[in-house]
N, C-alpha and C positions, 0 to 999 in steps of 0.2 A: 504494499500501499504506500502511495506516495504521501509523503507529510508536505502539504503545501506551507505549513508555518516555517518549514524551513527555508522557504525561497524569500529573501529579503524583499523583492519586488512585489510577490502576492501580499505580503505583508503590509506594505505601503498601500497597494490596492485594497485590500480588505478595509484597513482604516478609513480611507477614502469613501467607500461604498457605505460604511456605517455612517459618518458625519453627513454625507449627502442625504442618506436615506432619511436620518434624523430631520434635516432640514424639510424634506417633502411632507413627511409625517407631521410635523409641527405646523405647517401650512395649512395642511387638510384639516388638522384639528382646529386651528385658530378660525377658520372659516366657519365651522360650526358655533366656536365662540362669538363672533362677531355676528352671525345670524341670530343666534340667542339675545344677544344685546339690542338687536333691531325689533325682536319680538315678530318676525314675519316668517312664514312658511310658504313652499312653492308645491306642496302636494295637499291633495284634498284630505287624504289619511291622516297627515300630520295637523292640519287645521282642525279637523274633528278630535283628534286625540289630545291636543295641546291648549285647544281653544284660542289659537292665534290666528289673525287674519291672513287669507291666502292671497298673497301676490302674485303678479301676472310675470313679474321680474324682478330680478335680485335687487336689493337696496344698494345704492351707491357702495357703501363700506363693504358690503359682502361681495359685491361684485368686484371690487379692487383686489381682496385677497384671493378671489378665485382665478384673477389675469396672473398674480404673482404666482400661485401654484401651479397655474397651468405654463407659463413661462418657464419655471423650475422644472417641471417634468420634461418639456421639450428639450432643455438642454441638457438636462443631466442624466435621462436614459440613453441617449445616444453617447454619451461620453462615458459611461461606466460601460457599455457594449465595448466600446473602442480601447477601453483602459483594460478590459479582459484579454482582448486580441492582442493587445502589447505584452500583456505577462505572458500568456502562451507562445508569443513569438520570440520571447527571450530578452525582452527589454530589460534594460539595468535599474536597479534599484534607485540609482542616483537620479538618473533622468526620471524616471516615474515619480519620485519624491518631489523633483521640482515642477513637472508639469502637473501631477495630480493636486499638489500643495497650491499652486496658483490658482489652477480652474475652482479648488474647493473654497478658496479664500473668496475670489471674486463672486462665486454663487451664493455664499454667505451674505457678503456685502450687498449684492444686487438685492436680496430678498429683503434685508434691513432696509436700504435705500428706497425699495418699491413702496413698502409698507409706510415709509415715513415721507411720502411725496418729496424725495430728494433729486432733483435733476441740477447739473448734468452727472451727478455721480452714478445715477442708476444706468445711464446710458455707458458710461465708463467702465463699469464692472463689468456690464454685459459684453462688451468689447474685448475686456481682458479675458473673460470665461471663452469667448469665442476664438480668440487668438490663441489660448490653450489647447483648445480642440483641435485647431489646424495643426499646431506643432506637434500634437498626438498623432494626426493622421499622417503628417510628413515623416515622423519617427518610425512609423508603423511599415510605411512605403520602404523607408531606407532599411528596416530590418529583414524585410521581406527581399529585397534586392541582394543583400548580404548574403541571405540563407538559400537563394535560388540555387540549384545546382548548374553548373554550366552544361550547355546543350552540345552535344557531339558534331 
């Protein structure tokens, strides 16, 4: 049995997965908290169960948190899949730590700035996360080129 915890690149990746998953789960739970504060529901059964008014659309505070959550999912899931490819392709722990660390910090700060209505910081952190994703893609391509067998 292969012990992945002995692979430092995997350990860095696993820590990244945990932190980014907590970010997404926090945003998911926070959307429920914000919805509770607005005392509105979107489903008839919830209106009947909780005696809350049925809303045709999400109140602005709820919609904002849902946009933050959706944006996080759209960026984090592809990055995590690419990160796994990086680990499986034999990427170095040092390179992984740099790229994973930059992406993770950028995504956390993006969520904070989005929730706090902070521009241009929100866009800046989104851009840093995007650049980290592009760097990861380039590094994976480089690993694949290096590992490709020579053709006869």
